[in-house]
TORKOL-4160 file (C-alpha; in steps of 0.2 Angstrom, whole numbers, padded with zeros to 4 digits, m for minus):
397
<pt num="1" X="0544" Y="0400" Z="0290"/>
<pt num="2" X="0538" Y="0414" Z="0279"/>
<pt num="3" X="0549" Y="0422" Z="0266"/>
<pt num="4" X="0562" Y="0432" Z="0276"/>
<pt num="5" X="0570" Y="0443" Z="0263"/>
<pt num="6" X="0575" Y="0444" Z="0245"/>
<pt num="7" X="0592" Y="0442" Z="0238"/>
<pt num="8" X="0593" Y="0460" Z="0230"/>
<pt num="9" X="0581" Y="0475" Z="0231"/>
<pt num="10" X="0565" Y="0473" Z="0220"/>
<pt num="11" X="0547" Y="0479" Z="0220"/>
<pt num="12" X="0541" Y="0463" Z="0210"/>
<pt num="13" X="0539" Y="0446" Z="0217"/>
<pt num="14" X="0540" Y="0436" Z="0201"/>
<pt num="15" X="0556" Y="0426" Z="0198"/>
<pt num="16" X="0565" Y="0433" Z="0213"/>
<pt num="17" X="0576" Y="0422" Z="0225"/>
<pt num="18" X="0569" Y="0422" Z="0243"/>
<pt num="19" X="0574" Y="0412" Z="0258"/>
<pt num="20" X="0560" Y="0401" Z="0263"/>
<pt num="21" X="0561" Y="0388" Z="0277"/>
<pt num="22" X="0580" Y="0391" Z="0277"/>
<pt num="23" X="0581" Y="0387" Z="0258"/>
<pt num="24" X="0585" Y="0398" Z="0243"/>
<pt num="25" X="0569" Y="0398" Z="0233"/>
<pt num="26" X="0564" Y="0405" Z="0216"/>
<pt num="27" X="0548" Y="0413" Z="0220"/>
<pt num="28" X="0534" Y="0414" Z="0208"/>
<pt num="29" X="0515" Y="0412" Z="0212"/>
<pt num="30" X="0516" Y="0394" Z="0206"/>
<pt num="31" X="0532" Y="0390" Z="0216"/>
<pt num="32" X="0525" Y="0398" Z="0232"/>
<pt num="33" X="0508" Y="0389" Z="0232"/>
<pt num="34" X="0518" Y="0373" Z="0228"/>
<pt num="35" X="0529" Y="0376" Z="0243"/>
<pt num="36" X="0515" Y="0380" Z="0255"/>
<pt num="37" X="0506" Y="0363" Z="0250"/>
<pt num="38" X="0522" Y="0354" Z="0251"/>
<pt num="39" X="0527" Y="0360" Z="0268"/>
<pt num="40" X="0509" Y="0357" Z="0275"/>
<pt num="41" X="0509" Y="0339" Z="0268"/>
<pt num="42" X="0526" Y="0336" Z="0276"/>
<pt num="43" X="0520" Y="0342" Z="0293"/>
<pt num="44" X="0505" Y="0331" Z="0292"/>
<pt num="45" X="0514" Y="0315" Z="0286"/>
<pt num="46" X="0528" Y="0317" Z="0299"/>
<pt num="47" X="0517" Y="0323" Z="0313"/>
<pt num="48" X="0526" Y="0339" Z="0315"/>
<pt num="49" X="0518" Y="0354" Z="0324"/>
<pt num="50" X="0510" Y="0367" Z="0313"/>
<pt num="51" X="0509" Y="0386" Z="0315"/>
<pt num="52" X="0497" Y="0397" Z="0305"/>
<pt num="53" X="0500" Y="0415" Z="0299"/>
<pt num="54" X="0488" Y="0422" Z="0288"/>
<pt num="55" X="0483" Y="0408" Z="0275"/>
<pt num="56" X="0500" Y="0399" Z="0277"/>
<pt num="57" X="0503" Y="0384" Z="0288"/>
<pt num="58" X="0521" Y="0378" Z="0291"/>
<pt num="59" X="0531" Y="0366" Z="0302"/>
<pt num="60" X="0536" Y="0376" Z="0318"/>
<pt num="61" X="0552" Y="0373" Z="0327"/>
<pt num="62" X="0546" Y="0369" Z="0344"/>
<pt num="63" X="0556" Y="0373" Z="0360"/>
<pt num="64" X="0554" Y="0355" Z="0366"/>
<pt num="65" X="0567" Y="0341" Z="0367"/>
<pt num="66" X="0578" Y="0340" Z="0351"/>
<pt num="67" X="0575" Y="0323" Z="0344"/>
<pt num="68" X="0586" Y="0323" Z="0328"/>
<pt num="69" X="0602" Y="0332" Z="0324"/>
<pt num="70" X="0612" Y="0333" Z="0308"/>
<pt num="71" X="0631" Y="0338" Z="0307"/>
<pt num="72" X="0638" Y="0342" Z="0290"/>
<pt num="73" X="0657" Y="0341" Z="0286"/>
<pt num="74" X="0665" Y="0339" Z="0269"/>
<pt num="75" X="0676" Y="0324" Z="0275"/>
<pt num="76" X="0685" Y="0317" Z="0290"/>
<pt num="77" X="0703" Y="0312" Z="0291"/>
<pt num="78" X="0712" Y="0306" Z="0306"/>
<pt num="79" X="0720" Y="0322" Z="0312"/>
<pt num="80" X="0704" Y="0333" Z="0310"/>
<pt num="81" X="0693" Y="0319" Z="0317"/>
<pt num="82" X="0703" Y="0320" Z="0334"/>
<pt num="83" X="0701" Y="0339" Z="0334"/>
<pt num="84" X="0682" Y="0337" Z="0331"/>
<pt num="85" X="0680" Y="0324" Z="0344"/>
<pt num="86" X="0677" Y="0337" Z="0358"/>
<pt num="87" X="0663" Y="0344" Z="0348"/>
<pt num="88" X="0656" Y="0327" Z="0346"/>
<pt num="89" X="0656" Y="0324" Z="0365"/>
<pt num="90" X="0649" Y="0341" Z="0369"/>
<pt num="91" X="0635" Y="0338" Z="0356"/>
<pt num="92" X="0630" Y="0322" Z="0364"/>
<pt num="93" X="0630" Y="0331" Z="0381"/>
<pt num="94" X="0619" Y="0345" Z="0374"/>
<pt num="95" X="0607" Y="0333" Z="0366"/>
<pt num="96" X="0607" Y="0316" Z="0376"/>
<pt num="97" X="0591" Y="0309" Z="0369"/>
<pt num="98" X="0594" Y="0315" Z="0350"/>
<pt num="99" X="0597" Y="0304" Z="0335"/>
<pt num="100" X="0614" Y="0312" Z="0329"/>
<pt num="101" X="0618" Y="0310" Z="0311"/>
<pt num="102" X="0635" Y="0314" Z="0305"/>
<pt num="103" X="0636" Y="0318" Z="0286"/>
<pt num="104" X="0652" Y="0318" Z="0276"/>
<pt num="105" X="0646" Y="0327" Z="0260"/>
<pt num="106" X="0661" Y="0326" Z="0249"/>
<pt num="107" X="0671" Y="0311" Z="0254"/>
<pt num="108" X="0673" Y="0298" Z="0267"/>
<pt num="109" X="0673" Y="0299" Z="0286"/>
<pt num="110" X="0685" Y="0290" Z="0298"/>
<pt num="111" X="0671" Y="0290" Z="0310"/>
<pt num="112" X="0663" Y="0276" Z="0300"/>
<pt num="113" X="0680" Y="0267" Z="0300"/>
<pt num="114" X="0695" Y="0266" Z="0311"/>
<pt num="115" X="0689" Y="0280" Z="0322"/>
<pt num="116" X="0672" Y="0272" Z="0325"/>
<pt num="117" X="0677" Y="0265" Z="0342"/>
<pt num="118" X="0679" Y="0283" Z="0349"/>
<pt num="119" X="0662" Y="0289" Z="0343"/>
<pt num="120" X="0652" Y="0274" Z="0349"/>
<pt num="121" X="0637" Y="0280" Z="0359"/>
<pt num="122" X="0640" Y="0298" Z="0353"/>
<pt num="123" X="0635" Y="0297" Z="0335"/>
<pt num="124" X="0620" Y="0286" Z="0330"/>
<pt num="125" X="0623" Y="0287" Z="0311"/>
<pt num="126" X="0638" Y="0291" Z="0299"/>
<pt num="127" X="0634" Y="0295" Z="0281"/>
<pt num="128" X="0648" Y="0295" Z="0269"/>
<pt num="129" X="0649" Y="0302" Z="0251"/>
<pt num="130" X="0632" Y="0310" Z="0253"/>
<pt num="131" X="0634" Y="0321" Z="0238"/>
<pt num="132" X="0631" Y="0337" Z="0246"/>
<pt num="133" X="0642" Y="0352" Z="0241"/>
<pt num="134" X="0648" Y="0345" Z="0224"/>
<pt num="135" X="0637" Y="0352" Z="0211"/>
<pt num="136" X="0624" Y="0366" Z="0209"/>
<pt num="137" X="0612" Y="0352" Z="0202"/>
<pt num="138" X="0609" Y="0347" Z="0220"/>
<pt num="139" X="0599" Y="0363" Z="0223"/>
<pt num="140" X="0585" Y="0355" Z="0212"/>
<pt num="141" X="0581" Y="0341" Z="0225"/>
<pt num="142" X="0580" Y="0339" Z="0244"/>
<pt num="143" X="0595" Y="0329" Z="0250"/>
<pt num="144" X="0594" Y="0313" Z="0261"/>
<pt num="145" X="0577" Y="0308" Z="0254"/>
<pt num="146" X="0568" Y="0323" Z="0261"/>
<pt num="147" X="0572" Y="0318" Z="0279"/>
<pt num="148" X="0568" Y="0331" Z="0293"/>
<pt num="149" X="0580" Y="0336" Z="0307"/>
<pt num="150" X="0577" Y="0347" Z="0322"/>
<pt num="151" X="0594" Y="0355" Z="0320"/>
<pt num="152" X="0607" Y="0356" Z="0306"/>
<pt num="153" X="0625" Y="0361" Z="0310"/>
<pt num="154" X="0634" Y="0367" Z="0295"/>
<pt num="155" X="0652" Y="0367" Z="0300"/>
<pt num="156" X="0659" Y="0375" Z="0284"/>
<pt num="157" X="0657" Y="0391" Z="0275"/>
<pt num="158" X="0657" Y="0387" Z="0256"/>
<pt num="159" X="0641" Y="0394" Z="0248"/>
<pt num="160" X="0636" Y="0379" Z="0238"/>
<pt num="161" X="0636" Y="0366" Z="0252"/>
<pt num="162" X="0627" Y="0378" Z="0263"/>
<pt num="163" X="0613" Y="0382" Z="0251"/>
<pt num="164" X="0611" Y="0363" Z="0247"/>
<pt num="165" X="0610" Y="0359" Z="0266"/>
<pt num="166" X="0596" Y="0372" Z="0267"/>
<pt num="167" X="0586" Y="0361" Z="0256"/>
<pt num="168" X="0585" Y="0348" Z="0270"/>
<pt num="169" X="0570" Y="0350" Z="0280"/>
<pt num="170" X="0574" Y="0357" Z="0297"/>
<pt num="171" X="0569" Y="0366" Z="0312"/>
<pt num="172" X="0584" Y="0376" Z="0316"/>
<pt num="173" X="0599" Y="0379" Z="0304"/>
<pt num="174" X="0616" Y="0384" Z="0312"/>
<pt num="175" X="0628" Y="0390" Z="0299"/>
<pt num="176" X="0643" Y="0402" Z="0299"/>
<pt num="177" X="0641" Y="0405" Z="0280"/>
<pt num="178" X="0640" Y="0423" Z="0275"/>
<pt num="179" X="0643" Y="0429" Z="0293"/>
<pt num="180" X="0629" Y="0418" Z="0299"/>
<pt num="181" X="0617" Y="0426" Z="0286"/>
<pt num="182" X="0606" Y="0410" Z="0284"/>
<pt num="183" X="0608" Y="0404" Z="0302"/>
<pt num="184" X="0593" Y="0403" Z="0313"/>
<pt num="185" X="0603" Y="0409" Z="0328"/>
<pt num="186" X="0617" Y="0421" Z="0327"/>
<pt num="187" X="0632" Y="0426" Z="0338"/>
<pt num="188" X="0632" Y="0442" Z="0348"/>
<pt num="189" X="0637" Y="0459" Z="0340"/>
<pt num="190" X="0656" Y="0460" Z="0338"/>
<pt num="191" X="0659" Y="0441" Z="0337"/>
<pt num="192" X="0674" Y="0436" Z="0327"/>
<pt num="193" X="0675" Y="0419" Z="0320"/>
<pt num="194" X="0690" Y="0409" Z="0327"/>
<pt num="195" X="0705" Y="0403" Z="0317"/>
<pt num="196" X="0705" Y="0386" Z="0326"/>
<pt num="197" X="0694" Y="0373" Z="0318"/>
<pt num="198" X="0691" Y="0365" Z="0334"/>
<pt num="199" X="0685" Y="0382" Z="0342"/>
<pt num="200" X="0674" Y="0385" Z="0326"/>
<pt num="201" X="0664" Y="0370" Z="0329"/>
<pt num="202" X="0663" Y="0372" Z="0348"/>
<pt num="203" X="0657" Y="0390" Z="0345"/>
<pt num="204" X="0643" Y="0384" Z="0333"/>
<pt num="205" X="0637" Y="0373" Z="0348"/>
<pt num="206" X="0638" Y="0387" Z="0360"/>
<pt num="207" X="0627" Y="0398" Z="0348"/>
<pt num="208" X="0614" Y="0384" Z="0346"/>
<pt num="209" X="0613" Y="0380" Z="0365"/>
<pt num="210" X="0618" Y="0396" Z="0374"/>
<pt num="211" X="0630" Y="0385" Z="0384"/>
<pt num="212" X="0648" Y="0390" Z="0387"/>
<pt num="213" X="0660" Y="0376" Z="0381"/>
<pt num="214" X="0678" Y="0377" Z="0386"/>
<pt num="215" X="0692" Y="0373" Z="0373"/>
<pt num="216" X="0701" Y="0357" Z="0379"/>
<pt num="217" X="0720" Y="0356" Z="0378"/>
<pt num="218" X="0720" Y="0337" Z="0381"/>
<pt num="219" X="0709" Y="0323" Z="0374"/>
<pt num="220" X="0708" Y="0308" Z="0386"/>
<pt num="221" X="0704" Y="0292" Z="0376"/>
<pt num="222" X="0700" Y="0275" Z="0381"/>
<pt num="223" X="0712" Y="0263" Z="0373"/>
<pt num="224" X="0710" Y="0244" Z="0371"/>
<pt num="225" X="0718" Y="0237" Z="0388"/>
<pt num="226" X="0729" Y="0225" Z="0379"/>
<pt num="227" X="0738" Y="0238" Z="0369"/>
<pt num="228" X="0749" Y="0246" Z="0383"/>
<pt num="229" X="0758" Y="0230" Z="0388"/>
<pt num="230" X="0761" Y="0226" Z="0370"/>
<pt num="231" X="0770" Y="0243" Z="0368"/>
<pt num="232" X="0781" Y="0239" Z="0383"/>
<pt num="233" X="0787" Y="0224" Z="0374"/>
<pt num="234" X="0792" Y="0234" Z="0358"/>
<pt num="235" X="0799" Y="0249" Z="0368"/>
<pt num="236" X="0805" Y="0242" Z="0384"/>
<pt num="237" X="0810" Y="0254" Z="0399"/>
<pt num="238" X="0828" Y="0261" Z="0399"/>
<pt num="239" X="0832" Y="0270" Z="0382"/>
<pt num="240" X="0826" Y="0288" Z="0378"/>
<pt num="241" X="0815" Y="0286" Z="0363"/>
<pt num="242" X="0813" Y="0300" Z="0351"/>
<pt num="243" X="0798" Y="0298" Z="0339"/>
<pt num="244" X="0800" Y="0303" Z="0321"/>
<pt num="245" X="0785" Y="0305" Z="0310"/>
<pt num="246" X="0790" Y="0310" Z="0292"/>
<pt num="247" X="0774" Y="0307" Z="0283"/>
<pt num="248" X="0758" Y="0318" Z="0280"/>
<pt num="249" X="0743" Y="0318" Z="0269"/>
<pt num="250" X="0751" Y="0330" Z="0257"/>
<pt num="251" X="0769" Y="0332" Z="0251"/>
<pt num="252" X="0770" Y="0351" Z="0254"/>
<pt num="253" X="0767" Y="0348" Z="0272"/>
<pt num="254" X="0782" Y="0336" Z="0274"/>
<pt num="255" X="0799" Y="0341" Z="0281"/>
<pt num="256" X="0812" Y="0333" Z="0269"/>
<pt num="257" X="0815" Y="0315" Z="0273"/>
<pt num="258" X="0834" Y="0318" Z="0273"/>
<pt num="259" X="0832" Y="0330" Z="0287"/>
<pt num="260" X="0822" Y="0318" Z="0297"/>
<pt num="261" X="0837" Y="0306" Z="0294"/>
<pt num="262" X="0849" Y="0319" Z="0299"/>
<pt num="263" X="0839" Y="0322" Z="0315"/>
<pt num="264" X="0839" Y="0303" Z="0319"/>
<pt num="265" X="0858" Y="0302" Z="0317"/>
<pt num="266" X="0860" Y="0316" Z="0330"/>
<pt num="267" X="0849" Y="0307" Z="0342"/>
<pt num="268" X="0859" Y="0291" Z="0341"/>
<pt num="269" X="0875" Y="0301" Z="0343"/>
<pt num="270" X="0867" Y="0308" Z="0359"/>
<pt num="271" X="0863" Y="0291" Z="0365"/>
<pt num="272" X="0844" Y="0291" Z="0361"/>
<pt num="273" X="0834" Y="0279" Z="0351"/>
<pt num="274" X="0825" Y="0285" Z="0335"/>
<pt num="275" X="0808" Y="0278" Z="0333"/>
<pt num="276" X="0801" Y="0280" Z="0315"/>
<pt num="277" X="0782" Y="0280" Z="0313"/>
<pt num="278" X="0779" Y="0275" Z="0295"/>
<pt num="279" X="0761" Y="0274" Z="0289"/>
<pt num="280" X="0755" Y="0264" Z="0274"/>
<pt num="281" X="0761" Y="0277" Z="0261"/>
<pt num="282" X="0778" Y="0278" Z="0269"/>
<pt num="283" X="0783" Y="0260" Z="0271"/>
<pt num="284" X="0795" Y="0260" Z="0256"/>
<pt num="285" X="0806" Y="0273" Z="0266"/>
<pt num="286" X="0811" Y="0260" Z="0278"/>
<pt num="287" X="0826" Y="0253" Z="0268"/>
<pt num="288" X="0833" Y="0270" Z="0265"/>
<pt num="289" X="0832" Y="0275" Z="0283"/>
<pt num="290" X="0838" Y="0258" Z="0290"/>
<pt num="291" X="0853" Y="0259" Z="0279"/>
<pt num="292" X="0860" Y="0275" Z="0287"/>
<pt num="293" X="0852" Y="0274" Z="0304"/>
<pt num="294" X="0853" Y="0255" Z="0309"/>
<pt num="295" X="0848" Y="0259" Z="0327"/>
<pt num="296" X="0831" Y="0265" Z="0321"/>
<pt num="297" X="0815" Y="0256" Z="0327"/>
<pt num="298" X="0800" Y="0254" Z="0316"/>
<pt num="299" X="0786" Y="0249" Z="0327"/>
<pt num="300" X="0772" Y="0250" Z="0314"/>
<pt num="301" X="0781" Y="0238" Z="0302"/>
<pt num="302" X="0788" Y="0226" Z="0316"/>
<pt num="303" X="0778" Y="0212" Z="0322"/>
<pt num="304" X="0766" Y="0216" Z="0336"/>
<pt num="305" X="0753" Y="0206" Z="0346"/>
<pt num="306" X="0739" Y="0211" Z="0334"/>
<pt num="307" X="0744" Y="0213" Z="0316"/>
<pt num="308" X="0727" Y="0220" Z="0311"/>
<pt num="309" X="0730" Y="0235" Z="0323"/>
<pt num="310" X="0746" Y="0239" Z="0314"/>
<pt num="311" X="0740" Y="0255" Z="0306"/>
<pt num="312" X="0725" Y="0259" Z="0318"/>
<pt num="313" X="0725" Y="0275" Z="0327"/>
<pt num="314" X="0724" Y="0266" Z="0344"/>
<pt num="315" X="0740" Y="0257" Z="0341"/>
<pt num="316" X="0750" Y="0273" Z="0336"/>
<pt num="317" X="0742" Y="0282" Z="0351"/>
<pt num="318" X="0747" Y="0268" Z="0363"/>
<pt num="319" X="0765" Y="0268" Z="0356"/>
<pt num="320" X="0767" Y="0287" Z="0358"/>
<pt num="321" X="0765" Y="0285" Z="0376"/>
<pt num="322" X="0782" Y="0276" Z="0377"/>
<pt num="323" X="0791" Y="0291" Z="0368"/>
<pt num="324" X="0800" Y="0305" Z="0377"/>
<pt num="325" X="0796" Y="0317" Z="0363"/>
<pt num="326" X="0790" Y="0316" Z="0345"/>
<pt num="327" X="0794" Y="0326" Z="0330"/>
<pt num="328" X="0780" Y="0327" Z="0317"/>
<pt num="329" X="0774" Y="0336" Z="0301"/>
<pt num="330" X="0756" Y="0343" Z="0302"/>
<pt num="331" X="0748" Y="0326" Z="0300"/>
<pt num="332" X="0736" Y="0314" Z="0308"/>
<pt num="333" X="0750" Y="0304" Z="0316"/>
<pt num="334" X="0756" Y="0320" Z="0324"/>
<pt num="335" X="0739" Y="0323" Z="0331"/>
<pt num="336" X="0739" Y="0305" Z="0338"/>
<pt num="337" X="0755" Y="0308" Z="0347"/>
<pt num="338" X="0748" Y="0324" Z="0354"/>
<pt num="339" X="0733" Y="0315" Z="0362"/>
<pt num="340" X="0745" Y="0301" Z="0368"/>
<pt num="341" X="0751" Y="0314" Z="0381"/>
<pt num="342" X="0769" Y="0315" Z="0378"/>
<pt num="343" X="0779" Y="0331" Z="0371"/>
<pt num="344" X="0777" Y="0335" Z="0353"/>
<pt num="345" X="0787" Y="0346" Z="0341"/>
<pt num="346" X="0776" Y="0350" Z="0327"/>
<pt num="347" X="0782" Y="0357" Z="0310"/>
<pt num="348" X="0772" Y="0369" Z="0300"/>
<pt num="349" X="0774" Y="0376" Z="0283"/>
<pt num="350" X="0760" Y="0381" Z="0271"/>
<pt num="351" X="0746" Y="0375" Z="0284"/>
<pt num="352" X="0740" Y="0386" Z="0298"/>
<pt num="353" X="0746" Y="0381" Z="0316"/>
<pt num="354" X="0732" Y="0392" Z="0323"/>
<pt num="355" X="0719" Y="0381" Z="0313"/>
<pt num="356" X="0726" Y="0364" Z="0316"/>
<pt num="357" X="0735" Y="0366" Z="0332"/>
<pt num="358" X="0737" Y="0348" Z="0340"/>
<pt num="359" X="0729" Y="0345" Z="0357"/>
<pt num="360" X="0743" Y="0345" Z="0370"/>
<pt num="361" X="0750" Y="0357" Z="0383"/>
<pt num="362" X="0767" Y="0350" Z="0379"/>
<pt num="363" X="0768" Y="0357" Z="0362"/>
<pt num="364" X="0782" Y="0366" Z="0353"/>
<pt num="365" X="0778" Y="0373" Z="0336"/>
<pt num="366" X="0791" Y="0377" Z="0323"/>
<pt num="367" X="0786" Y="0387" Z="0308"/>
<pt num="368" X="0795" Y="0388" Z="0291"/>
<pt num="369" X="0790" Y="0406" Z="0290"/>
<pt num="370" X="0802" Y="0410" Z="0304"/>
<pt num="371" X="0816" Y="0404" Z="0294"/>
<pt num="372" X="0814" Y="0412" Z="0277"/>
<pt num="373" X="0799" Y="0405" Z="0268"/>
<pt num="374" X="0783" Y="0395" Z="0268"/>
<pt num="375" X="0791" Y="0378" Z="0262"/>
<pt num="376" X="0795" Y="0365" Z="0274"/>
<pt num="377" X="0813" Y="0364" Z="0269"/>
<pt num="378" X="0817" Y="0381" Z="0276"/>
<pt num="379" X="0816" Y="0373" Z="0294"/>
<pt num="380" X="0834" Y="0369" Z="0299"/>
<pt num="381" X="0839" Y="0353" Z="0308"/>
<pt num="382" X="0847" Y="0361" Z="0322"/>
<pt num="383" X="0832" Y="0371" Z="0327"/>
<pt num="384" X="0822" Y="0355" Z="0328"/>
<pt num="385" X="0836" Y="0346" Z="0338"/>
<pt num="386" X="0836" Y="0361" Z="0350"/>
<pt num="387" X="0817" Y="0359" Z="0352"/>
<pt num="388" X="0819" Y="0341" Z="0355"/>
<pt num="389" X="0832" Y="0343" Z="0369"/>
<pt num="390" X="0821" Y="0357" Z="0377"/>
<pt num="391" X="0806" Y="0345" Z="0377"/>
<pt num="392" X="0816" Y="0331" Z="0385"/>
<pt num="393" X="0820" Y="0343" Z="0399"/>
<pt num="394" X="0802" Y="0349" Z="0401"/>
<pt num="395" X="0803" Y="0365" Z="0391"/>
<pt num="396" X="0790" Y="0368" Z="0378"/>
<pt num="397" X="0784" Y="0382" Z="0366"/>
């Protein structure tokens, strides 16, 4: 691609930043000639098609079958990985024959770990801690060993990560940064970037493919067949189980534990059985809870048929199917209960329910802002109990 436009108005070419082949480029006569030689050599070495304009030859993005796709994210945790899964599935449908590489530039991705069973056959490669978007020094090199991709999806809007991604050799670059300033394809006039993280990613795919993609409100998942019978042993038919998920990835997102305990005591008084889902970071809460709610069940800590699955997403999702209604902070465990298909009461404080809304039509959202502030402790116990009763009776929202 020839230089498109400078950053700033100038009548001189020397030492000005231009966008060349999707990359920010300090333009001087030496840099420009080096770029031309570099791009032509890459095209010859990788058997890429060439296009000639004037005296410049460069790799041309051909409108043929897409063979390689890169998707960039900062990182993936359980909750957002579930929200991103419809994008992953739609991406594979759009590019069935492509080699799809998922890159976590700043940290790890659960798609390379305990969420890998759900992306098997959808993603061909997951790269963690890729070192993209952490330091301006990254602009001095081409990331990923100068690999080439037909399409790059930049799913975030931070300038540094976007500019570094531009340095990766590519045919098309789809990015929302700067109102799609560097993107090869752009949305129609009047387009408004959605608040929902899930819809943001689906929109990028729509822009790249010109295909309409619906926003799903459920996420069917294929679980290991032996899990459901095991959940029946732990949570047999008869009682009304109320799931309580007091943990989260950050303390500001947590409703106080004492309020979860008060809610549990209300459930036992009503003849229901509280079921506490405690993750690895919350296991130490069990003695405190059990001391005042002896009727409580702790399925992730109690023995099950496969101990190695104790904290795996599949096990939590399978267990959630036995629960009449769950109450959760904005957390990965809450998203797991949502895709399990049973009603969910989701508690929000500082984080945005519009951005991180769980995938279920049986959803009730309670926001701290409706009760006087952004902190989670503003949410009263009686409001949550009221939502639990409604959900049991099939009333949501």
